[in-house]
Structure formats: C-alpha cells, structure tokens
N, C-alpha and C positions, 0 to 999 in steps of 0.2 A: 667689169674690165679690171684685170689684174695687172698692175704696173709694177715693175721693179726698176730701180735706178741703177744704171750702169756706172761704173767708177770713172766717168769721164766728165769733166767740167771745163768750161772755157769762159773766162771773164771777158766782158766787153763793156762798151760805154753804157749799154742798157741794162747790165747786170750779168748774172751767171747763166750760161746755157747748161741744161741738164740733158744728157742723152738718155732717153727712156726706151726700154724694151718691154713689149707686152707678150703674153703667151701666144696670142693669135693675131693675125694681120687685121688691123682695124682702119676704117676710113677716117681721114682728116683732111683739112685744107691747109696747104703750105702758105704761110704768110709771105714768104720771100718770093717764090716763083709763081704764086697765085694759081696753083694747080691742085685739084682734088687728087689725093693719094690714098693708097691702101698699103700699109706696111706694119711690121712688128717694131720698127725702130724709128724714132723721131726725136727731135730736140725741142725742149720747151724752156721758156723763161718768163718770169713775172715782170711786167712793166706797169707804169702808172695807168695805162689804158686796159690792163688785164693780162691774162696769160696769152702768150704768142707761141705758135707751134710752127716749126719748119721741118722739112724732110731731111733725111740723112744726106742726100746729095748736096743740098744747100749748106748744111752744117759742115760737111767735109770741105766744100769750097771756101767757106768763111774761115775755117780752121787753117787751111793751107795758105790763104791770103794773109792771115795773121802771122804765120811762121815764115812767110816769104817764099812759099813754094808754088803759088798760083801762077798759071801761065797766061 
C-alpha cells in the first residue's frame, strides 16, 4: 500500500486529521459514518484508542462545519 500525504491538515479536539491519497482504491471502514468504503482518498488521525479513519465525505462535512459552511 503506497500512501502519500496530501498537503491538507485539520486540527480538532482529537488531534490533526491527515488527508491521505493512495495510488489505487483500497477498502477501509469509515469510523464516522460506520460504512465500508473503497477509495483512493481518506482522512486519518491518531487517538489514544489508535488510528481512526474516515471517508472523504465525512472529512469534507467536518471541515465545512468547522469553517461554518455546513448546512
């Protein structure tokens, strides 16, 4: 699995989100929406309970909520 870190970070109460892009679409489980996903793009962050992964859609929603753009 070849990961490359995209230049996007978002601080939150739980730490920094890192938006990660892989070369090929890979399956993962989104911690926030509790759905099995397959994508090249995902957000990850380290917590006391371990690494958490969320899908790009959930990341975008949290980012827009943080900037006051969520509907």
